[in-house]
N, C-alpha and C positions, 0 to 999 in steps of 0.2 A: 829724255819726255821732258818738256819744259811746261810750268805752271803759269798758268796767269791768275791766279788767285790773288789779290790784290788787298785784301785785309782778314785782318785775325778776329776771332771772337774774342770778346773782353769778359771781364769778371761781372761786369752789367749785364751782359746778354745773358750769361749764367743764370744769373741771380733772377732775372726778368721771368726767363724760362721756369726757375723753381715754383715761383707764383704762380706761373700758367697751369702747371700741371699739377698744383698742390690740392689734394682731395681725389686726384685719378689716380695718380701713380704711388707706389707705396714707399714711404720713405724706410729702406732698409735697413735691417738691424746688421750689428758686426758681431761676428762669431769666433771668440777665442779658440783657435785650433793648438792643442801641444804638441812641439815637435815629438814623434814616437821614439824617439832616443834620449830627448833632453828637455823632460816635461816643464821645465823653466822657460823655456824658450816658445814664444808664442807666434804664431802666424795669424792675422786678425783677418778674416774674410768679409768682404761686403755681399751678405746675402741675396744677390739680386734675381736669385732663382726663384724666388719667391712673389716675385711681381705676378700680377692676375696673369699675364702669358708666358711666365718663365724665365722670362731675359730682361735685360735694361733696354732693350730696344722701344719699349713704350715709351720712354721717357722722349727719344728725339721725335718719334710718330707725332705722337701727343703734341708736342710744343710746336711742329711744323704745323701739320692740319688746322690747329686752333687758331692759326695766323691768317688762313685762308679760307676758312668756311665759307663764306658767300660764294665765291666760285666752285669749291668743292660741292655744295649743296646742287647747284646747279650743271656741272660737267662732270661731275664723279673724278675720282682720284686714281692714279696709277703709280706702282711702285714696283721695283724688280728686286726678287730675295730668292734666297735658297732656304730660308725657312724662320729665321727668329723675326727679322723685320717683316716677313711677309705676315707672319701671325699678328705683330703688332699692328700694322696698318687694317688689318681685316678686323681687330678687336675694336680700334677706335671707329672705323667704318660702321660698325654695328651698333657701337654706343651713340653715336651721332647722326644715325638712319642716311651715311652717305653711301653711294655708289661705288665699290672698289674693284679693280680690276689688278690682280698679282701674277706677273710674268717671273716664273721660275724655270732654271734649268733643270735639264732631264735627269740629271744625277741626282735630284735631290729625294733623299728618302722618304719613301711613300708615306709614313706617319706624319711629316711636316706637311706635304700637300694637303691630306685628310685634314689636319688642325685647321690649316685655312679655308679650305673649304666649308668646314662646320661651322666657322663663323659666317657664311653667306657671301663670301667674296667669289668672284668670278676668278678662277687659274687659267692660265696660260702656257702650257708647258712647251720649251725652244730647246735647240741645241745649247750646251754649254756656253758657247761662244758668244750667243745670240741674246743673250737676257739683256744688255744694255741699250743693244742697238732696236729691239723689240719696244721695248718701253717708250724709248725717244718717239719710233714711229705712232702709239698707240696715243701720246701725249699730242704731236702733231696733228693726227687724224681727227681726235674729239675736243681738242682744247682741254681736256682733263687737268688736274692738280698733280704735278709731279711730286713725289715723295720719296726721292733716292733713300737708299739704306746707309749712305756714309757722308756724301761728297756734298754737302749742304751747310751753311752757317747754323742753318737752325736746328738742323739734326746735332751738330756738333755741340751747341748751345746746352740741348737738351741732354744729350750724354753725358754734358759736363757737372750736370746737377749731383752725378754720382761722388766726382771728387770735392764739390763743394758740402755734401753730407757728411764725407769721410774727414773732410779737415775738421768738421766740427764734431764730430764723434771720438777721433782722434788727433787731437792737435799737436802729440808729441811723435805723430809717426815720423821715422825716417827713412822709410825706402816703400816706393809703392809699385806693385807689380800689375801690368795692365797686358790683358791678351790683345793680338792684334791682327786685324784683316784689311777691312779699308782701310779703317784709321780713325773713323768717327768717334769712337769710346776713348781712345788714347789721346786724340785729340783735344777734348773736352775735358777729361780728367786732368791731364798734365795742364792745361790752361788755368784750371781752377786751383790744383795743388800748387804750381809754379806762383801763382798771384798771390798766394795766401800763406805758403812757406816756401820760399825762394830756394833755402838749405834742403829742402827734402828733395832725395833722389827718384826721378821716375823711370821704369824700364819697361820696356815693353817685351811680349813674350809671345812666339808665333811659333809653327812647325818648322823644321828644318827643311820640310819636303815644300814649302811655301813660303821662303825668307826672302820674299823680294823686299820687304820693309828695312829688316835688317841691311839688306845690301845698299839701298837706298842712303840710309841714315849714313852708314859707315863710309858709303863712297862721297857722298855730298852729293850724288845725281840721282834724279828722280826717275828709279828703273822701274820696269815692266817685266815679268815672267809670261811665258807661255801659258795659257790655260790649260794645256795637256801636262806641263809641268806640277801646278800648282794642285791639279786633280788628283794627284797622286794621295796626297795626305787624307788620311783618316778622319780627320778634322773638317767635315764637309761644311761647317759653317766658317772657315778659314780659308776658303781656297781663290779668294781674290787675285787677281795676278798683278795689281799694284795698289798703291796707296792713291785716295782719288786726291785730285790737285788743292782742295782747301787743306784736307789732313795733311799733307805732305808739307804746307807752309807751316803748320802748328807743330808738326812732329820735330822738324828740324831746329824750329826754335826752342821748345821747351821739354823735349825728351831726352834723357842722358844716355841710355844705349837701349839696343834691342839684341835679346838673346833667343836663342833657338831650344826646342825641345824635339826629341826623337819620336817616332810612332808608337 
């Protein structure tokens, strides 16, 4: 799979995103977690679960929508997601009084679907393989603003604010672990971290049953897995069959390695 992404998000883009989301997105705290057997060893956790929608996705969603408000108010917004991005887009749409349609795969857990509907968004359920296709169709039909879950420089810049904050909060960090699905979060975080601390090691983490990103990075070739394979994992938010084109460019430049975990 070849990528036609031609540009990388910069540290300036991420800093601009940080200004844009200020006052809307929580500057999440760092929580020190001692190793269960060696209390002197600490794992520092960036507590993004404290965001208003329970996940980091609010950063990229708001950074993107805030830049296209005029069209969004007239034509509405469309996004595709199995949960966290959907909820973030719906939350922003409600805050800004926008019409939002969210395309969700049929395997999405019901509580995630209901959480999106509770925020006032219209939800369209589709077969797992048709999530991206249906979102593109809706955008073409109505001229809506598309807010993709990961494959967009504005999304990457928004998620990169996690890394920007992290480097301010833990300037002596040595290793940063980042979960991987479509690659928006790790792309932004790795860009910010490596720009501010080139010596820091950035490692992605993904399920071994959906390890397309690891295969891509280690082989040097942008690889996609069949959705039937990635949907085996219980980690329903990490079932994307491939890194996005833009994230792939960032991952292969900034990420040191990707490791997997079992179910």
